[in-house]
N, C-alpha and C positions, 0 to 999 in steps of 0.2 A: 570176658575178660573180667578179673577181679576189679570190684570197686571197693576203695579205701576211702572212708569218711572219717574226717574228724569234725567233732561237735563242740564249737566255741573255742578253738585252740587259742593259746594265751601267749606263747614263745615261739616267736619267728624261727629260730634255730633247729626247734624240733620240727616244726611243720617243714622246712627244707629238708630235715634229714629223711623225713616220711615221704615227700616229694621223691627224692633221690631213690630211695626203696622202690617206690611205684613206678620210675622210670626203669629200674633195673629189672624189674618183673614183668613188665608191660601191662601196668594196671592203671586204672583211672583214679586219680585224686580228687576229690568231692571236700570243700571247705564250707561249714555252716558257721554263720555269723551270730551273734556279734564276735570279731576275733580281735586278740589283744595286740595288733600290730596292723600295718597296711601291707598290703599284697606287693606293693613295689620296694618294702623295706631291703636295704643292703643286706641284713643279716640273714633274711631268708634266701635271697639270690645266691648270697656266699654259699649257704648250708646245700643247696640245691646245685650248686656251681652251674655247670652249662646245659643241666637236665632242664631248668625250670621252662624256659620257651616251650619246650616240647612237650610239657605235660599238659597244659592248657586246662589248669584245674576247674571243675564246675565250681561256682560259687552260689551260695544261697545266703541271702539275707539273716533270715533265722530258722528254728526248729521247725516252725509252723509250715514255711514255705518248703524246706526239705521234705516234709512228712507230706504234702501237697504233690509234689512231683515225683515222690517215690513210686515207682509200679507197685500196684496192688499185690502182684505175685513175685515180689522182691524175695530174694533168699537172704534174708537177714541175719547175720551172727554180730550181736552188739557183746561189747567187752566191759567189763567190769572187775575189779578186786573182790567183788562180793558175789561174782559168777557162780553159779552152783555145779557147773560141771566144767572140766579143763579142756583146752582147745585142742589137746590130742586127738579127743573122741569127736570132734565137730565134724558131721558129714558135708565139707564144704563141696562146691562145685565151682566149675571155672567162670560162673557167672553171679558167684555171691557178694554179696555187700558186706563189708567188714568195719562195723561202727565202734569209733573209739571216741571217748569224752574227754574234757580238758584236762591239762595238768593239775589243776588245785583243785576239782573238785570231781573230777571223773565224769561218768556218764550220769544225764540228768536224771533226778528218781522218776521224772514223768516217762522218760524213756527206758529205763528199767523195769516200771510196771507195765507199761506197753508190750515190752517183749520178753516178759517174765520166763517164757519157755523157750527164748531165743537168746540167753545173755550166759556167757561163758566167760572164763578168766584163765590167763596164765599162771600155772602152779608157781609158786614163790616159797620159799623157808619158813617156818613160823616166825611169827615177829617181824617180819617184812611188811612195810606198810604198802608200798606200789612201786613198780618199774617206772623209770623215766617212759614218755609216752612214745618218743621215736625207738625206743628199745622194744618195749611191749608190740608195738606195731610191727616192726621189723620181723620180730619171731612169728607173730601170726600171719603176716603176709607170706612169708617164706613156705610157714607149714600148710597155709591154703595153697600156694602154689605147686606145691610136691606132686609128683604124678603118682596117682591112685593104681593099686593093683585090685579092682573089683572083679 
């Protein structure tokens, strides 16, 4: 099962929409704090609609806690606008961990350094700064969910 990780998400509506994409694809949602909202916030539940209770997101208080609990052999794909490779070429597996940063600052520099060889991007037209977190996550989640013909 795919695992979708949001590092320090700031906007409840974006997180709710990512949760909806996770529910639609049967993916797990992992939320790493600190977050810019509370998990009980109405905007979060409204964006996720009736899927939120079924998601049972995994919660981590900090990046440090997340890294401690991340399996050593985790198939990590980190996403950043500065990633050297495009997500179309990523060798996703059914058990991949898709890691996204916050809306305002993206993937933290320490994670970009840790996963330098595992950092990818969603291609954008020149001059585009970034995609909305929920949009970028949906694009990647569906690409990673696509059946492969190996």
